[in-house]
All heavy atoms as TSV, in Angstrom:
chain	resi	resn	atom	element	x	y	z
A	1	MET	N	N	0.797	-1.179	0.016
A	1	MET	CA	C	-0.014	-0.006	0.011
A	1	MET	C	C	0.851	1.264	-0.004
A	1	MET	O	O	0.481	2.259	-0.586
A	1	MET	CB	C	-0.916	0.036	1.216
A	1	MET	CG	C	-1.931	-1.076	1.275
A	1	MET	SD	S	-3.208	-0.738	0.089
A	1	MET	CE	C	-4.128	-2.150	0.177
A	2	ILE	N	N	1.954	1.232	0.675
A	2	ILE	CA	C	2.830	2.426	0.779
A	2	ILE	C	C	3.617	2.641	-0.511
A	2	ILE	O	O	4.065	3.714	-0.841
A	2	ILE	CB	C	3.744	2.294	2.001
A	2	ILE	CG1	C	2.916	2.384	3.258
A	2	ILE	CG2	C	4.834	3.343	1.957
A	2	ILE	CD1	C	3.697	2.377	4.534
A	3	ARG	N	N	3.717	1.597	-1.337
A	3	ARG	CA	C	4.546	1.683	-2.549
A	3	ARG	C	C	3.989	2.723	-3.497
A	3	ARG	O	O	4.762	3.507	-4.102
A	3	ARG	CB	C	4.565	0.324	-3.280
A	3	ARG	CG	C	5.434	-0.675	-2.601
A	3	ARG	CD	C	5.476	-1.916	-3.439
A	3	ARG	NE	N	6.241	-2.951	-2.735
A	3	ARG	CZ	C	6.402	-4.162	-3.150
A	3	ARG	NH1	N	5.797	-4.542	-4.281
A	3	ARG	NH2	N	7.072	-5.009	-2.478
A	4	LYS	N	N	2.704	2.791	-3.719
A	4	LYS	CA	C	2.137	3.771	-4.668
A	4	LYS	C	C	2.458	5.213	-4.292
A	4	LYS	O	O	2.927	5.952	-5.176
A	4	LYS	CB	C	0.633	3.567	-4.811
A	4	LYS	CG	C	0.268	2.345	-5.624
A	4	LYS	CD	C	-1.238	2.231	-5.799
A	4	LYS	CE	C	-1.527	0.940	-6.598
A	4	LYS	NZ	N	-2.957	0.815	-6.842
A	5	PRO	N	N	2.259	5.650	-3.073
A	5	PRO	CA	C	2.632	7.027	-2.736
A	5	PRO	C	C	4.135	7.298	-2.894
A	5	PRO	O	O	4.536	8.347	-3.315
A	5	PRO	CB	C	2.192	7.180	-1.291
A	5	PRO	CG	C	1.144	6.153	-1.069
A	5	PRO	CD	C	1.533	4.992	-1.992
A	6	VAL	N	N	4.956	6.327	-2.573
A	6	VAL	CA	C	6.396	6.500	-2.680
A	6	VAL	C	C	6.779	6.638	-4.162
A	6	VAL	O	O	7.559	7.565	-4.559
A	6	VAL	CB	C	7.150	5.326	-2.038
A	6	VAL	CG1	C	8.649	5.378	-2.388
A	6	VAL	CG2	C	6.966	5.336	-0.531
A	7	PHE	N	N	6.237	5.778	-5.007
A	7	PHE	CA	C	6.515	5.872	-6.448
A	7	PHE	C	C	5.979	7.168	-7.038
A	7	PHE	O	O	6.638	7.791	-7.877
A	7	PHE	CB	C	5.917	4.690	-7.217
A	7	PHE	CG	C	6.687	3.394	-6.963
A	7	PHE	CD1	C	6.023	2.245	-6.626
A	7	PHE	CD2	C	8.067	3.356	-7.101
A	7	PHE	CE1	C	6.711	1.040	-6.432
A	7	PHE	CE2	C	8.771	2.178	-6.883
A	7	PHE	CZ	C	8.075	1.025	-6.528
A	8	ALA	N	N	4.861	7.630	-6.537
A	8	ALA	CA	C	4.255	8.908	-7.028
A	8	ALA	C	C	5.187	10.072	-6.633
A	8	ALA	O	O	5.454	10.945	-7.464
A	8	ALA	CB	C	2.896	9.090	-6.468
A	9	LEU	N	N	5.710	10.044	-5.428
A	9	LEU	CA	C	6.625	11.119	-4.999
A	9	LEU	C	C	7.920	11.093	-5.797
A	9	LEU	O	O	8.451	12.153	-6.168
A	9	LEU	CB	C	6.917	10.982	-3.508
A	9	LEU	CG	C	5.809	11.399	-2.565
A	9	LEU	CD1	C	6.152	11.069	-1.146
A	9	LEU	CD2	C	5.500	12.883	-2.740
A	10	ILE	N	N	8.438	9.933	-6.076
A	10	ILE	CA	C	9.646	9.810	-6.888
A	10	ILE	C	C	9.414	10.358	-8.271
A	10	ILE	O	O	10.243	11.074	-8.833
A	10	ILE	CB	C	10.162	8.367	-6.919
A	10	ILE	CG1	C	10.704	7.958	-5.541
A	10	ILE	CG2	C	11.250	8.178	-7.972
A	10	ILE	CD1	C	11.008	6.447	-5.387
A	11	ALA	N	N	8.301	10.011	-8.862
A	11	ALA	CA	C	7.944	10.498	-10.236
A	11	ALA	C	C	7.803	12.018	-10.277
A	11	ALA	O	O	8.300	12.688	-11.128
A	11	ALA	CB	C	6.663	9.838	-10.731
A	12	ILE	N	N	7.162	12.557	-9.248
A	12	ILE	CA	C	6.980	13.993	-9.193
A	12	ILE	C	C	8.325	14.727	-8.998
A	12	ILE	O	O	8.602	15.723	-9.695
A	12	ILE	CB	C	6.021	14.381	-8.030
A	12	ILE	CG1	C	4.595	13.982	-8.384
A	12	ILE	CG2	C	6.083	15.874	-7.739
A	12	ILE	CD1	C	3.617	14.044	-7.228
A	13	ALA	N	N	9.171	14.176	-8.193
A	13	ALA	CA	C	10.527	14.776	-7.983
A	13	ALA	C	C	11.331	14.708	-9.253
A	13	ALA	O	O	12.043	15.668	-9.606
A	13	ALA	CB	C	11.234	14.038	-6.865
A	14	ALA	N	N	11.271	13.613	-9.979
A	14	ALA	CA	C	12.011	13.487	-11.233
A	14	ALA	C	C	11.550	14.473	-12.298
A	14	ALA	O	O	12.312	15.106	-12.970
A	14	ALA	CB	C	11.894	12.047	-11.772
A	15	LEU	N	N	10.236	14.660	-12.391
A	15	LEU	CA	C	9.666	15.612	-13.345
A	15	LEU	C	C	9.971	17.033	-12.940
A	15	LEU	O	O	10.217	17.889	-13.816
A	15	LEU	CB	C	8.198	15.416	-13.516
A	15	LEU	CG	C	7.765	14.111	-14.208
A	15	LEU	CD1	C	6.278	13.960	-14.202
A	15	LEU	CD2	C	8.282	14.122	-15.652
A	16	ALA	N	N	9.997	17.356	-11.690
A	16	ALA	CA	C	10.296	18.682	-11.230
A	16	ALA	C	C	11.711	19.088	-11.530
A	16	ALA	O	O	12.010	20.278	-11.689
A	16	ALA	CB	C	9.978	18.800	-9.736
A	17	ALA	N	N	12.591	18.142	-11.623
A	17	ALA	CA	C	14.011	18.442	-11.899
A	17	ALA	C	C	14.247	18.799	-13.347
A	17	ALA	O	O	15.276	19.411	-13.663
A	17	ALA	CB	C	14.862	17.224	-11.554
A	18	CYS	N	N	13.326	18.502	-14.222
A	18	CYS	CA	C	13.463	18.866	-15.658
A	18	CYS	C	C	12.825	20.199	-15.911
A	18	CYS	O	O	11.621	20.343	-15.823
A	18	CYS	CB	C	12.789	17.790	-16.525
A	18	CYS	SG	S	13.526	16.208	-16.430
A	19	THR	N	N	13.660	21.198	-16.209
A	19	THR	CA	C	13.144	22.531	-16.525
A	19	THR	C	C	13.699	22.941	-17.856
A	19	THR	O	O	14.726	22.376	-18.337
A	19	THR	CB	C	13.588	23.560	-15.453
A	19	THR	OG1	O	15.015	23.665	-15.502
A	19	THR	CG2	C	13.149	23.156	-14.083
A	20	PRO	N	N	13.098	23.877	-18.530
A	20	PRO	CA	C	13.641	24.312	-19.815
A	20	PRO	C	C	15.082	24.757	-19.741
A	20	PRO	O	O	15.859	24.576	-20.654
A	20	PRO	CB	C	12.743	25.508	-20.174
A	20	PRO	CG	C	11.466	25.225	-19.479
A	20	PRO	CD	C	11.830	24.544	-18.212
A	21	ARG	N	N	15.534	25.313	-18.585
A	21	ARG	CA	C	16.901	25.784	-18.449
A	21	ARG	C	C	17.924	24.660	-18.679
A	21	ARG	O	O	19.034	24.869	-19.114
A	21	ARG	CB	C	17.097	26.388	-17.037
A	21	ARG	CG	C	18.401	27.113	-16.912
A	21	ARG	CD	C	18.443	27.958	-15.671
A	21	ARG	NE	N	17.468	29.027	-15.616
A	21	ARG	CZ	C	17.597	30.214	-16.221
A	21	ARG	NH1	N	18.681	30.477	-16.880
A	21	ARG	NH2	N	16.654	31.113	-16.092
A	22	ASN	N	N	17.484	23.403	-18.392
A	22	ASN	CA	C	18.393	22.266	-18.616
A	22	ASN	C	C	18.687	22.031	-20.083
A	22	ASN	O	O	19.656	21.304	-20.402
A	22	ASN	CB	C	17.766	20.991	-18.013
A	22	ASN	CG	C	17.616	21.043	-16.519
A	22	ASN	OD1	O	17.481	22.094	-15.947
A	22	ASN	ND2	N	17.597	19.896	-15.898
A	23	PHE	N	N	17.897	22.594	-20.965
A	23	PHE	CA	C	17.996	22.293	-22.388
A	23	PHE	C	C	18.383	23.522	-23.214
A	23	PHE	O	O	18.388	23.478	-24.416
A	23	PHE	CB	C	16.674	21.740	-22.927
A	23	PHE	CG	C	16.235	20.482	-22.197
A	23	PHE	CD1	C	15.292	20.544	-21.188
A	23	PHE	CD2	C	16.753	19.271	-22.504
A	23	PHE	CE1	C	14.869	19.434	-20.509
A	23	PHE	CE2	C	16.379	18.128	-21.849
A	23	PHE	CZ	C	15.413	18.198	-20.840
A	24	GLU	N	N	18.719	24.621	-22.571
A	24	GLU	CA	C	19.021	25.889	-23.291
A	24	GLU	C	C	20.298	25.867	-24.053
A	24	GLU	O	O	21.259	25.274	-23.638
A	24	GLU	CB	C	19.067	27.033	-22.277
A	24	GLU	CG	C	17.763	27.429	-21.705
A	24	GLU	CD	C	17.862	28.596	-20.725
A	24	GLU	OE1	O	19.001	28.960	-20.344
A	24	GLU	OE2	O	16.858	29.094	-20.307
A	25	SER	N	N	20.280	26.530	-25.209
A	25	SER	CA	C	21.494	26.780	-25.944
A	25	SER	C	C	22.008	28.177	-25.579
A	25	SER	O	O	21.307	28.935	-24.932
A	25	SER	CB	C	21.168	26.784	-27.460
A	25	SER	OG	O	20.435	27.947	-27.792
A	26	PRO	N	N	23.239	28.497	-25.956
A	26	PRO	CA	C	23.680	29.889	-25.775
A	26	PRO	C	C	22.728	30.787	-26.608
A	26	PRO	O	O	22.138	30.340	-27.595
A	26	PRO	CB	C	25.085	29.911	-26.339
A	26	PRO	CG	C	25.542	28.488	-26.294
A	26	PRO	CD	C	24.291	27.655	-26.490
A	27	PRO	N	N	22.558	32.062	-26.256
A	27	PRO	CA	C	21.719	32.919	-27.072
A	27	PRO	C	C	22.148	33.002	-28.523
A	27	PRO	O	O	23.349	32.919	-28.823
A	27	PRO	CB	C	21.896	34.315	-26.377
A	27	PRO	CG	C	22.292	33.991	-24.985
A	27	PRO	CD	C	23.104	32.723	-25.074
A	28	VAL	N	N	21.178	33.132	-29.396
A	28	VAL	CA	C	21.415	33.104	-30.832
A	28	VAL	C	C	20.857	34.421	-31.425
A	28	VAL	O	O	19.757	34.820	-31.083
A	28	VAL	CB	C	20.703	31.917	-31.500
A	28	VAL	CG1	C	20.793	31.970	-33.004
A	28	VAL	CG2	C	21.280	30.603	-30.960
A	29	MET	N	N	21.619	35.060	-32.301
A	29	MET	CA	C	21.151	36.271	-32.987
A	29	MET	C	C	20.594	35.868	-34.360
A	29	MET	O	O	21.233	35.145	-35.102
A	29	MET	CB	C	22.308	37.259	-33.165
A	29	MET	CG	C	22.891	37.775	-31.912
A	29	MET	SD	S	21.738	38.778	-30.937
A	29	MET	CE	C	21.690	40.264	-31.928
A	30	VAL	N	N	19.402	36.367	-34.684
A	30	VAL	CA	C	18.792	36.112	-35.953
A	30	VAL	C	C	18.543	37.454	-36.616
A	30	VAL	O	O	17.929	38.340	-36.030
A	30	VAL	CB	C	17.414	35.381	-35.780
A	30	VAL	CG1	C	16.729	35.186	-37.128
A	30	VAL	CG2	C	17.637	34.026	-35.083
A	31	ASP	N	N	19.053	37.616	-37.839
A	31	ASP	CA	C	18.858	38.839	-38.578
A	31	ASP	C	C	17.499	38.836	-39.251
A	31	ASP	O	O	17.084	37.850	-39.859
A	31	ASP	CB	C	19.925	39.043	-39.651
A	31	ASP	CG	C	21.269	39.354	-39.049
A	31	ASP	OD1	O	21.353	40.105	-38.064
A	31	ASP	OD2	O	22.289	38.859	-39.570
A	32	THR	N	N	16.752	39.930	-39.074
A	32	THR	CA	C	15.428	40.075	-39.663
A	32	THR	C	C	15.391	41.409	-40.418
A	32	THR	O	O	16.286	42.254	-40.200
A	32	THR	CB	C	14.314	40.095	-38.618
A	32	THR	OG1	O	14.360	41.315	-37.884
A	32	THR	CG2	C	14.460	38.919	-37.646
A	33	PRO	N	N	14.422	41.644	-41.285
A	33	PRO	CA	C	14.338	42.931	-41.974
A	33	PRO	C	C	14.231	44.132	-41.014
A	33	PRO	O	O	14.630	45.225	-41.357
A	33	PRO	CB	C	13.088	42.801	-42.836
A	33	PRO	CG	C	12.932	41.320	-43.060
A	33	PRO	CD	C	13.438	40.671	-41.776
A	34	GLN	N	N	13.700	43.911	-39.822
A	34	GLN	CA	C	13.532	44.986	-38.869
A	34	GLN	C	C	14.727	45.143	-37.940
A	34	GLN	O	O	14.781	46.112	-37.145
A	34	GLN	CB	C	12.245	44.794	-38.072
A	34	GLN	CG	C	10.992	44.916	-38.844
A	34	GLN	CD	C	9.771	44.547	-38.058
A	34	GLN	OE1	O	9.513	43.379	-37.891
A	34	GLN	NE2	N	9.098	45.537	-37.555
A	35	GLY	N	N	15.674	44.238	-37.995
A	35	GLY	CA	C	16.829	44.244	-37.128
A	35	GLY	C	C	17.031	42.923	-36.443
A	35	GLY	O	O	16.236	41.991	-36.602
A	36	PRO	N	N	18.116	42.804	-35.668
A	36	PRO	CA	C	18.420	41.501	-35.028
A	36	PRO	C	C	17.480	41.162	-33.889
A	36	PRO	O	O	17.012	41.993	-33.152
A	36	PRO	CB	C	19.837	41.695	-34.513
A	36	PRO	CG	C	19.974	43.183	-34.324
A	36	PRO	CD	C	19.119	43.832	-35.352
A	37	VAL	N	N	17.157	39.838	-33.815
A	37	VAL	CA	C	16.384	39.316	-32.730
A	37	VAL	C	C	17.258	38.335	-31.967
A	37	VAL	O	O	17.956	37.536	-32.561
A	37	VAL	CB	C	15.150	38.518	-33.281
A	37	VAL	CG1	C	14.381	37.811	-32.164
A	37	VAL	CG2	C	14.197	39.488	-33.974
A	38	THR	N	N	17.317	38.483	-30.654
A	38	THR	CA	C	18.053	37.538	-29.810
A	38	THR	C	C	17.103	36.428	-29.391
A	38	THR	O	O	16.040	36.674	-28.857
A	38	THR	CB	C	18.613	38.223	-28.576
A	38	THR	OG1	O	19.411	39.347	-28.995
A	38	THR	CG2	C	19.486	37.280	-27.764
A	39	CYS	N	N	17.544	35.175	-29.685
A	39	CYS	CA	C	16.672	34.017	-29.404
A	39	CYS	C	C	17.268	33.112	-28.370
A	39	CYS	O	O	18.507	32.955	-28.285
A	39	CYS	CB	C	16.472	33.197	-30.660
A	39	CYS	SG	S	15.666	34.080	-31.999
A	40	GLN	N	N	16.441	32.496	-27.579
A	40	GLN	CA	C	16.827	31.416	-26.690
A	40	GLN	C	C	16.287	30.166	-27.316
A	40	GLN	O	O	15.062	29.957	-27.341
A	40	GLN	CB	C	16.257	31.636	-25.314
A	40	GLN	CG	C	16.635	30.515	-24.316
A	40	GLN	CD	C	18.148	30.393	-24.154
A	40	GLN	OE1	O	18.778	31.274	-23.594
A	40	GLN	NE2	N	18.747	29.356	-24.696
A	41	LEU	N	N	17.170	29.323	-27.809
A	41	LEU	CA	C	16.782	28.083	-28.466
A	41	LEU	C	C	17.013	26.950	-27.477
A	41	LEU	O	O	17.777	27.041	-26.528
A	41	LEU	CB	C	17.546	27.842	-29.718
A	41	LEU	CG	C	17.454	28.978	-30.826
A	41	LEU	CD1	C	18.272	28.577	-32.035
A	41	LEU	CD2	C	16.022	29.214	-31.184
A	42	TYR	N	N	16.343	25.845	-27.748
A	42	TYR	CA	C	16.457	24.660	-26.886
A	42	TYR	C	C	16.868	23.469	-27.731
A	42	TYR	O	O	16.994	23.577	-28.949
A	42	TYR	CB	C	15.138	24.396	-26.157
A	42	TYR	CG	C	14.787	25.553	-25.221
A	42	TYR	CD1	C	14.180	26.679	-25.631
A	42	TYR	CD2	C	15.220	25.460	-23.889
A	42	TYR	CE1	C	13.936	27.732	-24.787
A	42	TYR	CE2	C	14.986	26.550	-23.050
A	42	TYR	CZ	C	14.360	27.680	-23.494
A	42	TYR	OH	O	14.140	28.714	-22.626
A	43	THR	N	N	17.135	22.362	-27.091
A	43	THR	CA	C	17.641	21.194	-27.860
A	43	THR	C	C	16.694	20.762	-28.917
A	43	THR	O	O	15.518	21.080	-28.879
A	43	THR	CB	C	17.907	20.014	-26.868
A	43	THR	OG1	O	16.675	19.693	-26.189
A	43	THR	CG2	C	18.983	20.324	-25.880
A	44	SER	N	N	17.236	19.997	-29.843
A	44	SER	CA	C	16.450	19.495	-30.985
A	44	SER	C	C	15.160	18.862	-30.523
A	44	SER	O	O	15.151	18.066	-29.573
A	44	SER	CB	C	17.301	18.516	-31.763
A	44	SER	OG	O	16.604	18.009	-32.852
A	45	GLY	N	N	14.080	19.175	-31.201
A	45	GLY	CA	C	12.806	18.530	-30.846
A	45	GLY	C	C	11.983	19.368	-29.851
A	45	GLY	O	O	10.850	19.038	-29.604
A	46	LEU	N	N	12.570	20.426	-29.310
A	46	LEU	CA	C	11.838	21.211	-28.322
A	46	LEU	C	C	11.612	22.622	-28.837
A	46	LEU	O	O	11.694	23.598	-28.100
A	46	LEU	CB	C	12.673	21.293	-27.011
A	46	LEU	CG	C	12.844	19.954	-26.303
A	46	LEU	CD1	C	13.728	20.148	-25.101
A	46	LEU	CD2	C	11.501	19.399	-25.878
A	47	THR	N	N	11.285	22.772	-30.114
A	47	THR	CA	C	11.068	24.096	-30.679
A	47	THR	C	C	9.888	24.833	-30.115
A	47	THR	O	O	9.766	26.031	-30.286
A	47	THR	CB	C	11.004	24.017	-32.214
A	47	THR	OG1	O	9.911	23.160	-32.573
A	47	THR	CG2	C	12.280	23.534	-32.829
A	48	ASP	N	N	8.974	24.126	-29.438
A	48	ASP	CA	C	7.835	24.821	-28.805
A	48	ASP	C	C	8.340	25.767	-27.721
A	48	ASP	O	O	7.629	26.739	-27.436
A	48	ASP	CB	C	6.859	23.816	-28.198
A	48	ASP	CG	C	6.094	23.025	-29.220
A	48	ASP	OD1	O	6.026	23.489	-30.385
A	48	ASP	OD2	O	5.553	21.980	-28.864
A	49	TRP	N	N	9.520	25.528	-27.153
A	49	TRP	CA	C	10.032	26.397	-26.114
A	49	TRP	C	C	10.851	27.559	-26.676
A	49	TRP	O	O	11.141	28.498	-25.970
A	49	TRP	CB	C	10.938	25.591	-25.163
A	49	TRP	CG	C	10.227	24.624	-24.280
A	49	TRP	CD1	C	8.875	24.522	-24.063
A	49	TRP	CD2	C	10.803	23.648	-23.466
A	49	TRP	NE1	N	8.592	23.521	-23.178
A	49	TRP	CE2	C	9.778	22.971	-22.786
A	49	TRP	CE3	C	12.132	23.248	-23.245
A	49	TRP	CZ2	C	10.024	21.928	-21.905
A	49	TRP	CZ3	C	12.389	22.223	-22.333
A	49	TRP	CH2	C	11.318	21.559	-21.699
A	50	ASP	N	N	11.282	27.487	-27.948
A	50	ASP	CA	C	12.125	28.542	-28.547
A	50	ASP	C	C	11.386	29.885	-28.417
A	50	ASP	O	O	10.185	29.973	-28.693
A	50	ASP	CB	C	12.443	28.238	-30.002
A	50	ASP	CG	C	13.329	27.010	-30.147
A	50	ASP	OD1	O	13.888	26.552	-29.162
A	50	ASP	OD2	O	13.469	26.519	-31.289
A	51	ARG	N	N	12.137	30.909	-28.003
A	51	ARG	CA	C	11.520	32.203	-27.779
A	51	ARG	C	C	12.525	33.314	-27.957
A	51	ARG	O	O	13.755	33.110	-27.901
A	51	ARG	CB	C	10.913	32.283	-26.381
A	51	ARG	CG	C	11.933	32.146	-25.311
A	51	ARG	CD	C	11.303	32.059	-23.911
A	51	ARG	NE	N	12.319	31.786	-22.923
A	51	ARG	CZ	C	13.154	32.652	-22.384
A	51	ARG	NH1	N	13.053	33.912	-22.738
A	51	ARG	NH2	N	14.021	32.291	-21.490
A	52	ALA	N	N	12.011	34.511	-28.174
A	52	ALA	CA	C	12.846	35.712	-28.278
A	52	ALA	C	C	13.120	36.292	-26.867
A	52	ALA	O	O	12.200	36.297	-26.028
A	52	ALA	CB	C	12.169	36.774	-29.161
A	53	THR	N	N	14.327	36.720	-26.677
A	53	THR	CA	C	14.644	37.414	-25.412
A	53	THR	C	C	14.843	38.899	-25.651
A	53	THR	O	O	14.838	39.664	-24.679
A	53	THR	CB	C	15.908	36.797	-24.768
A	53	THR	OG1	O	17.000	36.900	-25.664
A	53	THR	CG2	C	15.669	35.360	-24.386
A	54	ASP	N	N	15.038	39.271	-26.904
A	54	ASP	CA	C	15.189	40.697	-27.270
A	54	ASP	C	C	14.771	40.870	-28.681
A	54	ASP	O	O	15.035	39.967	-29.527
A	54	ASP	CB	C	16.627	41.160	-27.036
A	54	ASP	CG	C	16.769	42.673	-27.083
A	54	ASP	OD1	O	15.821	43.380	-26.717
A	54	ASP	OD2	O	17.839	43.151	-27.545
A	55	SER	N	N	14.134	41.982	-29.000
A	55	SER	CA	C	13.677	42.235	-30.359
A	55	SER	C	C	13.809	43.744	-30.687
A	55	SER	O	O	13.896	44.551	-29.757
A	55	SER	CB	C	12.247	41.760	-30.557
A	55	SER	OG	O	11.399	42.502	-29.698
A	56	PRO	N	N	13.844	44.083	-31.978
A	56	PRO	CA	C	13.913	45.474	-32.356
A	56	PRO	C	C	12.683	46.265	-31.909
A	56	PRO	O	O	11.604	45.682	-31.803
A	56	PRO	CB	C	14.034	45.451	-33.866
A	56	PRO	CG	C	14.260	44.050	-34.255
A	56	PRO	CD	C	13.833	43.222	-33.129
A	57	ALA	N	N	12.827	47.543	-31.720
A	57	ALA	CA	C	11.679	48.387	-31.384
A	57	ALA	C	C	10.650	48.307	-32.527
A	57	ALA	O	O	11.028	48.260	-33.707
A	57	ALA	CB	C	12.147	49.844	-31.240
A	58	GLY	N	N	9.427	48.210	-32.160
A	58	GLY	CA	C	8.330	48.157	-33.133
A	58	GLY	C	C	7.994	46.744	-33.566
A	58	GLY	O	O	6.989	46.520	-34.254
A	59	MET	N	N	8.763	45.719	-33.136
A	59	MET	CA	C	8.425	44.339	-33.461
A	59	MET	C	C	7.714	43.749	-32.268
A	59	MET	O	O	8.228	43.813	-31.151
A	59	MET	CB	C	9.690	43.507	-33.801
A	59	MET	CG	C	9.397	42.064	-34.142
A	59	MET	SD	S	10.886	41.046	-34.441
A	59	MET	CE	C	11.356	41.612	-36.065
A	60	SER	N	N	6.603	43.081	-32.507
A	60	SER	CA	C	5.884	42.444	-31.414
A	60	SER	C	C	6.645	41.211	-30.934
A	60	SER	O	O	7.440	40.615	-31.689
A	60	SER	CB	C	4.457	42.024	-31.830
A	60	SER	OG	O	4.571	40.923	-32.750
A	61	MET	N	N	6.441	40.853	-29.692
A	61	MET	CA	C	7.125	39.638	-29.153
A	61	MET	C	C	6.615	38.409	-29.893
A	61	MET	O	O	7.366	37.463	-30.098
A	61	MET	CB	C	6.894	39.506	-27.640
A	61	MET	CG	C	7.749	40.449	-26.836
A	61	MET	SD	S	9.560	40.437	-27.245
A	61	MET	CE	C	9.985	38.825	-26.630
A	62	ALA	N	N	5.371	38.375	-30.301
A	62	ALA	CA	C	4.828	37.243	-31.043
A	62	ALA	C	C	5.593	37.077	-32.353
A	62	ALA	O	O	5.925	35.949	-32.763
A	62	ALA	CB	C	3.323	37.445	-31.302
A	63	GLU	N	N	5.836	38.197	-33.073
A	63	GLU	CA	C	6.598	38.108	-34.308
A	63	GLU	C	C	8.052	37.682	-34.066
A	63	GLU	O	O	8.584	36.836	-34.783
A	63	GLU	CB	C	6.555	39.478	-35.018
A	63	GLU	CG	C	7.215	39.486	-36.382
A	63	GLU	CD	C	7.129	40.844	-37.062
A	63	GLU	OE1	O	6.564	41.795	-36.505
A	63	GLU	OE2	O	7.666	40.908	-38.177
A	64	ALA	N	N	8.646	38.234	-33.012
A	64	ALA	CA	C	10.032	37.873	-32.652
A	64	ALA	C	C	10.116	36.355	-32.305
A	64	ALA	O	O	11.012	35.669	-32.704
A	64	ALA	CB	C	10.518	38.749	-31.511
A	65	ASP	N	N	9.120	35.911	-31.542
A	65	ASP	CA	C	9.077	34.474	-31.153
A	65	ASP	C	C	8.968	33.603	-32.420
A	65	ASP	O	O	9.580	32.521	-32.491
A	65	ASP	CB	C	7.949	34.205	-30.230
A	65	ASP	CG	C	8.160	34.687	-28.816
A	65	ASP	OD1	O	9.333	34.986	-28.475
A	65	ASP	OD2	O	7.169	34.743	-28.032
A	66	ALA	N	N	8.157	34.041	-33.395
A	66	ALA	CA	C	8.021	33.284	-34.646
A	66	ALA	C	C	9.345	33.145	-35.393
A	66	ALA	O	O	9.655	32.059	-35.900
A	66	ALA	CB	C	6.973	33.939	-35.513
A	67	TYR	N	N	10.132	34.219	-35.400
A	67	TYR	CA	C	11.465	34.149	-36.025
A	67	TYR	C	C	12.338	33.117	-35.263
A	67	TYR	O	O	13.060	32.338	-35.898
A	67	TYR	CB	C	12.191	35.514	-36.010
A	67	TYR	CG	C	11.781	36.419	-37.150
A	67	TYR	CD1	C	11.004	37.524	-36.883
A	67	TYR	CD2	C	12.200	36.162	-38.448
A	67	TYR	CE1	C	10.643	38.399	-37.903
A	67	TYR	CE2	C	11.829	37.029	-39.459
A	67	TYR	CZ	C	11.038	38.143	-39.199
A	67	TYR	OH	O	10.690	38.980	-40.222
A	68	CYS	N	N	12.240	33.104	-33.968
A	68	CYS	CA	C	13.059	32.184	-33.163
A	68	CYS	C	C	12.599	30.745	-33.401
A	68	CYS	O	O	13.440	29.844	-33.485
A	68	CYS	CB	C	12.965	32.570	-31.709
A	68	CYS	SG	S	13.783	34.153	-31.349
A	69	LYS	N	N	11.314	30.498	-33.468
A	69	LYS	CA	C	10.828	29.159	-33.700
A	69	LYS	C	C	11.286	28.663	-35.069
A	69	LYS	O	O	11.713	27.514	-35.233
A	69	LYS	CB	C	9.339	29.113	-33.592
A	69	LYS	CG	C	8.833	29.182	-32.150
A	69	LYS	CD	C	7.344	29.096	-32.025
A	69	LYS	CE	C	6.828	29.375	-30.638
A	69	LYS	NZ	N	7.366	28.506	-29.626
A	70	ARG	N	N	11.254	29.539	-36.089
A	70	ARG	CA	C	11.719	29.139	-37.441
A	70	ARG	C	C	13.245	28.852	-37.389
A	70	ARG	O	O	13.682	27.874	-38.039
A	70	ARG	CB	C	11.428	30.239	-38.436
A	70	ARG	CG	C	10.008	30.275	-38.919
A	70	ARG	CD	C	9.848	31.195	-40.124
A	70	ARG	NE	N	10.029	32.566	-39.805
A	70	ARG	CZ	C	9.075	33.456	-39.547
A	70	ARG	NH1	N	7.823	33.057	-39.546
A	70	ARG	NH2	N	9.353	34.689	-39.262
A	71	GLU	N	N	13.995	29.629	-36.664
A	71	GLU	CA	C	15.414	29.384	-36.527
A	71	GLU	C	C	15.672	28.054	-35.814
A	71	GLU	O	O	16.553	27.296	-36.186
A	71	GLU	CB	C	16.094	30.498	-35.742
A	71	GLU	CG	C	17.609	30.378	-35.649
A	71	GLU	CD	C	18.317	30.477	-36.986
A	71	GLU	OE1	O	17.741	31.006	-37.967
A	71	GLU	OE2	O	19.492	30.069	-37.023
A	72	GLY	N	N	14.889	27.730	-34.805
A	72	GLY	CA	C	15.031	26.469	-34.098
A	72	GLY	C	C	14.765	25.288	-35.003
A	72	GLY	O	O	15.456	24.280	-34.984
A	73	VAL	N	N	13.721	25.404	-35.814
A	73	VAL	CA	C	13.396	24.331	-36.788
A	73	VAL	C	C	14.512	24.198	-37.803
A	73	VAL	O	O	14.939	23.083	-38.160
A	73	VAL	CB	C	12.040	24.609	-37.470
A	73	VAL	CG1	C	11.828	23.686	-38.668
A	73	VAL	CG2	C	10.902	24.489	-36.468
A	74	ALA	N	N	15.054	25.323	-38.275
A	74	ALA	CA	C	16.122	25.283	-39.279
A	74	ALA	C	C	17.376	24.638	-38.762
A	74	ALA	O	O	18.143	23.990	-39.506
A	74	ALA	CB	C	16.429	26.712	-39.782
A	75	ARG	N	N	17.607	24.736	-37.465
A	75	ARG	CA	C	18.833	24.157	-36.856
A	75	ARG	C	C	18.672	22.714	-36.447
A	75	ARG	O	O	19.663	22.140	-35.976
A	75	ARG	CB	C	19.249	25.009	-35.677
A	75	ARG	CG	C	19.764	26.392	-36.070
A	75	ARG	CD	C	20.163	27.201	-34.854
A	75	ARG	NE	N	20.643	28.478	-35.296
A	75	ARG	CZ	C	21.768	29.009	-34.842
A	75	ARG	NH1	N	22.515	28.367	-33.950
A	75	ARG	NH2	N	22.178	30.191	-35.255
A	76	GLN	N	N	17.519	22.154	-36.631
A	76	GLN	CA	C	17.362	20.734	-36.192
A	76	GLN	C	C	18.077	19.803	-37.120
A	76	GLN	O	O	18.246	19.924	-38.232
A	76	GLN	CB	C	15.877	20.369	-36.190
A	76	GLN	CG	C	15.169	20.881	-35.023
A	76	GLN	CD	C	13.755	20.317	-34.880
A	76	GLN	OE1	O	13.301	19.553	-35.696
A	76	GLN	NE2	N	13.068	20.738	-33.840
């Protein structure tokens, strides 16, 4: 009976140890028509996490994130 709660706690602890920071690449600069976008990319297969950390004035974060996601896919 005690085994299930113990296994559940072990599983929760193991999953909690996995954060996006464990899979980060060094920052990447992507040139765009509006100027450079700084991207935080993650390991291959995790392009859903790819995001912009800095973008040119006038560019929305959604647009900057889209450039970063495309860069992540291109680098796979």
